MIDOSE-1310 file (N, C-alpha, C; in nm, 2 decimals, decimal comma, always signed):
residues 185
mnta	+0,08/-0,12/+0,00/+0,00/+0,00/+0,00/+0,09/+0,12/+0,00; +0,06/+0,22/-0,09/+0,14/+0,34/-0,10/+0,08/+0,44/+0,00; +0,15/+0,47/+0,11/+0,10/+0,56/+0,21/+0,18/+0,69/+0,20; +0,28/+0,70/+0,12/+0,37/+0,82/+0,11/+0,29/+0,95/+0,08
ffdy	+0,18/+0,93/+0,00/+0,11/+1,05/-0,05/-0,02/+1,07/+0,02; -0,04/+0,99/+0,13/-0,17/+1,01/+0,21/-0,15/+1,13/+0,30; -0,24/+1,23/+0,28/-0,24/+1,35/+0,35/-0,36/+1,35/+0,45; -0,34/+1,31/+0,57/-0,45/+1,29/+0,66/-0,53/+1,42/+0,68
ekam	-0,47/+1,53/+0,68/-0,55/+1,66/+0,69/-0,64/+1,68/+0,57; -0,59/+1,66/+0,45/-0,67/+1,67/+0,33/-0,79/+1,57/+0,34; -0,75/+1,44/+0,37/-0,85/+1,34/+0,38/-0,96/+1,37/+0,48; -0,92/+1,43/+0,59/-1,02/+1,47/+0,69/-1,11/+1,58/+0,64
qall	-1,05/+1,67/+0,57/-1,13/+1,78/+0,51/-1,23/+1,73/+0,41; -1,19/+1,63/+0,33/-1,28/+1,57/+0,23/-1,40/+1,50/+0,30; -1,36/+1,42/+0,41/-1,46/+1,36/+0,49/-1,56/+1,46/+0,55; -1,50/+1,56/+0,61/-1,59/+1,66/+0,68/-1,68/+1,73/+0,57
yvvs	-1,63/+1,75/+0,45/-1,72/+1,80/+0,35/-1,84/+1,71/+0,32; -1,81/+1,58/+0,30/-1,91/+1,48/+0,27/-2,01/+1,48/+0,39; -1,96/+1,47/+0,51/-2,04/+1,46/+0,63/-2,13/+1,58/+0,64; -2,07/+1,70/+0,62/-2,15/+1,83/+0,63/-2,26/+1,83/+0,52
elka	-2,23/+1,79/+0,40/-2,33/+1,80/+0,29/-2,44/+1,69/+0,31; -2,40/+1,57/+0,36/-2,50/+1,47/+0,37/-2,58/+1,47/+0,50; -2,54/+1,56/+0,59/-2,61/+1,59/+0,72/-2,61/+1,46/+0,81; -2,51/+1,43/+0,87/-2,49/+1,31/+0,96/-2,52/+1,18/+0,89
ptlh	-2,44/+1,15/+0,79/-2,46/+1,02/+0,72/-2,41/+0,91/+0,80; -2,45/+0,79/+0,76/-2,39/+0,67/+0,82/-2,25/+0,66/+0,77; -2,17/+0,58/+0,84/-2,03/+0,56/+0,79/-2,04/+0,50/+0,65; -2,13/+0,41/+0,63/-2,15/+0,34/+0,50/-2,17/+0,44/+0,39
qafk	-2,27/+0,53/+0,41/-2,30/+0,63/+0,31/-2,18/+0,73/+0,28; -2,12/+0,77/+0,38/-2,00/+0,86/+0,37/-1,89/+0,79/+0,29; -1,86/+0,67/+0,33/-1,75/+0,60/+0,26/-1,78/+0,57/+0,12; -1,91/+0,54/+0,09/-1,94/+0,51/-0,05/-1,93/+0,64/-0,13
alyf	-1,97/+0,76/-0,07/-1,96/+0,89/-0,14/-1,81/+0,91/-0,17; -1,72/+0,88/-0,08/-1,58/+0,90/-0,10/-1,53/+0,80/-0,21; -1,58/+0,68/-0,21/-1,54/+0,58/-0,31/-1,58/+0,63/-0,45; -1,70/+0,68/-0,47/-1,75/+0,72/-0,60/-1,68/+0,85/-0,64
aeqd	-1,64/+0,93/-0,55/-1,57/+1,06/-0,58/-1,43/+1,02/-0,63; -1,36/+0,93/-0,56/-1,23/+0,88/-0,59/-1,23/+0,81/-0,73; -1,33/+0,73/-0,75/-1,34/+0,66/-0,88/-1,35/+0,76/-1,00; -1,43/+0,87/-0,98/-1,45/+0,97/-1,08/-1,32/+1,04/-1,10
ylgn	-1,25/+1,08/-0,99/-1,13/+1,15/-1,00/-1,02/+1,07/-1,07; -1,01/+0,95/-1,03/-0,91/+0,86/-1,09/-0,92/+0,85/-1,25; -1,05/+0,84/-1,29/-1,07/+0,82/-1,43/-1,07/+0,95/-1,51; -1,10/+1,06/-1,45/-1,11/+1,19/-1,52/-0,99/+1,28/-1,50
ygnt	-0,91/+1,26/-1,40/-0,80/+1,35/-1,37/-0,66/+1,27/-1,36; -0,67/+1,14/-1,37/-0,55/+1,07/-1,38/-0,46/+1,06/-1,26; -0,52/+1,07/-1,14/-0,44/+1,06/-1,02/-0,54/+1,03/-0,91; -0,49/+1,00/-0,79/-0,57/+0,98/-0,68/-0,60/+1,11/-0,61
mlgd	-0,73/+1,13/-0,57/-0,77/+1,25/-0,50/-0,74/+1,24/-0,35; -0,77/+1,12/-0,29/-0,76/+1,10/-0,15/-0,63/+1,05/-0,10; -0,56/+0,98/-0,19/-0,43/+0,91/-0,16/-0,46/+0,79/-0,07; -0,58/+0,75/-0,05/-0,61/+0,64/+0,04/-0,62/+0,51/-0,04
tfik	-0,62/+0,40/+0,03/-0,64/+0,27/-0,03/-0,78/+0,22/+0,00; -0,85/+0,18/-0,09/-0,99/+0,12/-0,07/-0,97/-0,03/-0,05; -1,04/-0,08/+0,06/-1,04/-0,22/+0,09/-1,17/-0,28/+0,06; -1,17/-0,40/+0,00/-1,29/-0,47/-0,03/-1,35/-0,53/+0,10
meag	-1,46/-0,48/+0,13/-1,54/-0,53/+0,25/-1,67/-0,58/+0,21; -1,74/-0,65/+0,29/-1,87/-0,71/+0,26/-1,97/-0,61/+0,21; -1,98/-0,50/+0,28/-2,07/-0,39/+0,24/-2,02/-0,30/+0,13; -1,91/-0,32/+0,08/-1,85/-0,24/-0,03/-1,72/-0,18/+0,01
pvps	-1,66/-0,10/-0,08/-1,52/-0,05/-0,06/-1,52/+0,05/+0,06; -1,41/+0,04/+0,14/-1,39/+0,12/+0,26/-1,25/+0,19/+0,24; -1,25/+0,32/+0,26/-1,12/+0,39/+0,25/-1,04/+0,36/+0,38; -0,93/+0,29/+0,37/-0,86/+0,23/+0,48/-0,81/+0,34/+0,59
riyh	-0,73/+0,43/+0,54/-0,68/+0,53/+0,64/-0,79/+0,63/+0,69; -0,88/+0,66/+0,61/-0,99/+0,75/+0,65/-1,07/+0,67/+0,76; -1,09/+0,54/+0,74/-1,16/+0,46/+0,84/-1,08/+0,46/+0,97; -0,95/+0,46/+0,96/-0,87/+0,46/+1,08/-0,89/+0,60/+1,15
lvqm	-0,90/+0,71/+1,08/-0,93/+0,84/+1,14/-1,06/+0,84/+1,21; -1,16/+0,78/+1,15/-1,29/+0,77/+1,22/-1,28/+0,68/+1,34; -1,21/+0,57/+1,34/-1,19/+0,49/+1,46/-1,11/+0,56/+1,56; -1,02/+0,65/+1,53/-0,94/+0,73/+1,62/-1,04/+0,82/+1,69
adgr	-1,13/+0,89/+1,62/-1,22/+0,98/+1,67/-1,32/+0,92/+1,77; -1,35/+0,79/+1,74/-1,44/+0,71/+1,83/-1,37/+0,64/+1,94; -1,24/+0,65/+1,95/-1,16/+0,58/+2,05/-1,15/+0,43/+2,03; -1,17/+0,38/+1,91/-1,16/+0,24/+1,88/-1,03/+0,20/+1,80
yngn	-0,94/+0,30/+1,79/-0,82/+0,26/+1,72/-0,70/+0,31/+1,80; -0,62/+0,22/+1,85/-0,51/+0,26/+1,94/-0,37/+0,24/+1,87; -0,37/+0,23/+1,74/-0,24/+0,22/+1,67/-0,17/+0,35/+1,68; -0,04/+0,34/+1,65/+0,04/+0,46/+1,66/+0,07/+0,52/+1,52
wlgt	-0,02/+0,50/+1,42/+0,00/+0,55/+1,29/+0,02/+0,70/+1,28; -0,06/+0,77/+1,35/-0,05/+0,92/+1,36/+0,00/+0,97/+1,50; +0,00/+0,88/+1,59/+0,04/+0,92/+1,73/-0,06/+0,99/+1,80; -0,03/+1,04/+1,92/-0,12/+1,11/+2,00/-0,18/+1,23/+1,94
lgiq	-0,10/+1,31/+1,86/-0,15/+1,43/+1,80/-0,26/+1,40/+1,69; -0,23/+1,29/+1,62/-0,33/+1,24/+1,52/-0,46/+1,20/+1,58; -0,46/+1,13/+1,69/-0,58/+1,09/+1,75/-0,65/+1,22/+1,80; -0,58/+1,31/+1,86/-0,64/+1,43/+1,91/-0,70/+1,51/+1,79
yakq	-0,63/+1,52/+1,68/-0,68/+1,58/+1,56/-0,81/+1,52/+1,51; -0,82/+1,39/+1,51/-0,94/+1,32/+1,47/-1,06/+1,35/+1,56; -1,03/+1,35/+1,69/-1,14/+1,37/+1,79/-1,19/+1,52/+1,79; -1,10/+1,61/+1,74/-1,14/+1,75/+1,73/-1,22/+1,78/+1,61
niev	-1,22/+1,69/+1,51/-1,29/+1,72/+1,38/-1,41/+1,64/+1,36; -1,42/+1,52/+1,40/-1,53/+1,43/+1,36/-1,58/+1,35/+1,49; -1,71/+1,33/+1,49/-1,77/+1,25/+1,60/-1,85/+1,14/+1,54; -1,84/+1,02/+1,60/-1,91/+0,91/+1,56/-2,03/+0,89/+1,66
iqgk	-2,15/+0,89/+1,61/-2,27/+0,89/+1,69/-2,32/+0,74/+1,69; -2,33/+0,68/+1,81/-2,38/+0,55/+1,83/-2,31/+0,45/+1,74; -2,19/+0,47/+1,70/-2,11/+0,38/+1,62/-2,15/+0,37/+1,48; -2,25/+0,45/+1,44/-2,30/+0,44/+1,30/-2,31/+0,56/+1,22
rlsa	-2,32/+0,68/+1,28/-2,34/+0,80/+1,20/-2,22/+0,89/+1,23; -2,19/+0,98/+1,14/-2,08/+1,08/+1,15/-2,14/+1,22/+1,16; -2,07/+1,29/+1,25/-2,11/+1,43/+1,26/-1,98/+1,52/+1,26; -1,98/+1,62/+1,18/-1,87/+1,71/+1,17/-1,87/+1,81/+1,29
lvap	-1,76/+1,81/+1,36/-1,74/+1,90/+1,48/-1,70/+2,04/+1,44; -1,64/+2,05/+1,32/-1,60/+2,18/+1,26/-1,64/+2,18/+1,11; -1,64/+2,30/+1,06/-1,67/+2,32/+0,92/-1,55/+2,27/+0,84; -1,57/+2,21/+0,72/-1,45/+2,17/+0,64/-1,38/+2,29/+0,59
dldy	-1,25/+2,27/+0,58/-1,16/+2,38/+0,53/-1,14/+2,35/+0,38; -1,22/+2,42/+0,30/-1,22/+2,39/+0,15/-1,09/+2,43/+0,08; -1,00/+2,50/+0,15/-0,87/+2,53/+0,09/-0,79/+2,41/+0,07; -0,82/+2,30/+0,13/-0,75/+2,17/+0,11/-0,79/+2,10/-0,02
lagt	-0,91/+2,14/-0,07/-0,96/+2,07/-0,19/-0,96/+2,16/-0,31; -0,90/+2,10/-0,42/-0,90/+2,17/-0,55/-1,04/+2,17/-0,60; -1,07/+2,26/-0,69/-1,20/+2,27/-0,75/-1,25/+2,14/-0,81; -1,16/+2,08/-0,88/-1,20/+1,95/-0,95/-1,23/+1,84/-0,84
ekdc	-1,16/+1,84/-0,73/-1,18/+1,75/-0,63/-1,32/+1,77/-0,56; -1,35/+1,90/-0,54/-1,48/+1,94/-0,48/-1,59/+1,90/-0,58; -1,57/+1,92/-0,71/-1,67/+1,88/-0,81/-1,70/+1,73/-0,81; -1,59/+1,65/-0,80/-1,61/+1,50/-0,79/-1,68/+1,46/-0,66
ldka	-1,65/+1,53/-0,55/-1,72/+1,50/-0,42/-1,87/+1,54/-0,43; -1,89/+1,66/-0,50/-2,03/+1,70/-0,51/-2,11/+1,60/-0,59; -2,06/+1,55/-0,70/-2,13/+1,46/-0,78/-2,16/+1,33/-0,71; -2,06/+1,28/-0,63/-2,07/+1,16/-0,55/-2,17/+1,18/-0,44
iafc	-2,17/+1,30/-0,38/-2,27/+1,33/-0,27/-2,41/+1,32/-0,33; -2,43/+1,39/-0,44/-2,56/+1,39/-0,50/-2,61/+1,25/-0,54; -2,51/+1,17/-0,59/-2,54/+1,03/-0,63/-2,58/+0,95/-0,51; -2,52/+0,97/-0,39/-2,54/+0,88/-0,28/-2,65/+0,93/-0,18
rnrs	-2,69/+1,06/-0,20/-2,77/+1,13/-0,10/-2,90/+1,05/-0,06; -2,98/+1,01/-0,15/-3,11/+0,95/-0,13/-3,11/+0,80/-0,15; -2,99/+0,74/-0,15/-2,99/+0,59/-0,18/-2,98/+0,51/-0,05; -3,04/+0,40/-0,05/-3,05/+0,31/+0,06/-2,91/+0,24/+0,08
fadl	-2,89/+0,18/+0,20/-2,78/+0,10/+0,22/-2,76/-0,01/+0,12; -2,87/-0,08/+0,09/-2,87/-0,19/-0,01/-2,83/-0,14/-0,15; -2,89/-0,02/-0,19/-2,85/+0,04/-0,32/-2,70/+0,07/-0,33; -2,65/+0,13/-0,22/-2,51/+0,17/-0,23/-2,42/+0,05/-0,22
ksls	-2,46/-0,05/-0,15/-2,38/-0,18/-0,14/-2,38/-0,24/-0,28; -2,49/-0,25/-0,35/-2,50/-0,31/-0,48/-2,42/-0,23/-0,58; -2,44/-0,10/-0,58/-2,37/-0,01/-0,68/-2,22/-0,02/-0,66; -2,17/-0,03/-0,54/-2,03/-0,03/-0,51/-1,97/-0,17/-0,53
hdaa	-2,05/-0,27/-0,54/-2,00/-0,40/-0,58/-1,98/-0,41/-0,73; -1,89/-0,33/-0,78/-1,86/-0,32/-0,92/-1,75/-0,42/-0,96; -1,70/-0,40/-1,08/-1,60/-0,49/-1,13/-1,47/-0,48/-1,05; -1,44/-0,36/-1,00/-1,31/-0,35/-0,92/-1,33/-0,42/-0,79
wdaa	-1,45/-0,42/-0,73/-1,48/-0,49/-0,61/-1,47/-0,64/-0,63; -1,53/-0,68/-0,74/-1,53/-0,82/-0,78/-1,39/-0,88/-0,80; -1,30/-0,80/-0,85/-1,16/-0,84/-0,88/-1,07/-0,85/-0,76; -1,11/-0,79/-0,65/-1,03/-0,79/-0,53/-1,06/-0,91/-0,44
dmnr	-0,97/-0,95/-0,36/-0,99/-1,04/-0,25/-1,06/-0,97/-0,13; -1,14/-1,05/-0,06/-1,21/-0,99/+0,06/-1,11/-0,94/+0,16; -1,13/-0,82/+0,21/-1,04/-0,76/+0,31/-0,91/-0,72/+0,26; -0,90/-0,71/+0,13/-0,77/-0,67/+0,07/-0,79/-0,55/-0,02
emdr	-0,67/-0,49/-0,05/-0,67/-0,37/-0,13/-0,73/-0,38/-0,27; -0,81/-0,28/-0,31/-0,86/-0,28/-0,44/-0,77/-0,20/-0,54; -0,76/-0,25/-0,66/-0,66/-0,19/-0,76/-0,72/-0,06/-0,81; -0,64/+0,05/-0,80/-0,69/+0,18/-0,85/-0,72/+0,18/-1,00
lkia	-0,65/+0,11/-1,08/-0,68/+0,11/-1,22/-0,81/+0,04/-1,24; -0,84/-0,06/-1,17/-0,97/-0,13/-1,18/-1,08/-0,05/-1,13; -1,06/+0,03/-1,03/-1,16/+0,12/-0,98/-1,20/+0,22/-1,08; -1,09/+0,28/-1,15/-1,12/+0,38/-1,25/-1,19/+0,31/-1,37
eagg	-1,15/+0,20/-1,41/-1,21/+0,12/-1,52/-1,36/+0,09/-1,49; -1,39/+0,05/-1,37/-1,53/+0,02/-1,33/-1,61/+0,15/-1,33; -1,55/+0,27/-1,32/-1,62/+0,39/-1,32/-1,63/+0,45/-1,47; -1,58/+0,37/-1,56/-1,60/+0,41/-1,70/-1,48/+0,47/-1,77
ades	-1,37/+0,47/-1,71/-1,25/+0,53/-1,77/-1,21/+0,45/-1,89; -1,17/+0,52/-2,00/-1,14/+0,46/-2,13/-0,99/+0,42/-2,12; -0,94/+0,35/-2,23/-0,80/+0,30/-2,24/-0,70/+0,41/-2,22; -0,73/+0,53/-2,29/-0,64/+0,64/-2,28/-0,63/+0,69/-2,14
alsy	-0,74/+0,71/-2,07/-0,74/+0,75/-1,93/-0,67/+0,65/-1,84; -0,69/+0,52/-1,86/-0,63/+0,42/-1,78/-0,48/+0,42/-1,80; -0,43/+0,44/-1,93/-0,29/+0,44/-1,96/-0,22/+0,56/-1,88; -0,29/+0,68/-1,89/-0,23/+0,79/-1,82/-0,23/+0,77/-1,67
lges	-0,34/+0,72/-1,62/-0,35/+0,69/-1,47/-0,24/+0,59/-1,43; -0,22/+0,49/-1,51/-0,11/+0,39/-1,48/+0,02/+0,46/-1,47; +0,05/+0,54/-1,56/+0,18/+0,62/-1,56/+0,19/+0,71/-1,43; +0,08/+0,78/-1,41/+0,08/+0,87/-1,29/+0,10/+0,79/-1,16
lann	+0,03/+0,68/-1,14/+0,04/+0,60/-1,02/+0,18/+0,54/-1,01; +0,24/+0,50/-1,12/+0,38/+0,45/-1,12/+0,48/+0,56/-1,08; +0,45/+0,68/-1,13/+0,54/+0,79/-1,09/+0,52/+0,82/-0,94; +0,40/+0,81/-0,89/+0,38/+0,83/-0,74/+0,45/+0,73/-0,66
dycs	+0,45/+0,61/-0,71/+0,52/+0,50/-0,64/+0,67/+0,52/-0,64; +0,72/+0,56/-0,76/+0,86/+0,59/-0,77/+0,91/+0,70/-0,68; +0,83/+0,81/-0,68/+0,86/+0,93/-0,59/+0,86/+0,90/-0,45; +0,79/+0,79/-0,41/+0,78/+0,76/-0,26/+0,89/+0,67/-0,22
l	+0,98/+0,63/-0,31/+1,09/+0,54/-0,27/+1,19/+0,61/-0,18
């Protein structure tokens, strides 16, 4: 998993934006909005927006590091990935209500998000807003989800392809992701 380009502050701001716009969504709804936004961004802009890794879970793709931030906020993650300051940062920004819903404790700082990133988030939020758990689960069980092993990382190229990216976009994305990996060495 490439974690060199994961910016936890930017990821938190994207999550806060989704949570604020969806008005206390379930974790499932928020994570699916992030998945569809990332899928759109991968295919249309040739890079990762969140820098996170999506994991194939039974109810659909889950952004791994963002989920850890949520667990930190809820006191359910004791790893030292971000240390004490990271846990404090998570708890100051997001609240987990009864283990199922998310509430933003602060307004999202949109300076962290490029206009194209916000556009992808807005489209995904609109797509997910009035959909049921079952609908979001079914829609996110796409070809990329099918291709991954349960509880394992989903391939970013397959995520983009499942979102409709054409061969040219996939070729560009592949080069971009390879450059990201090379730069993280």
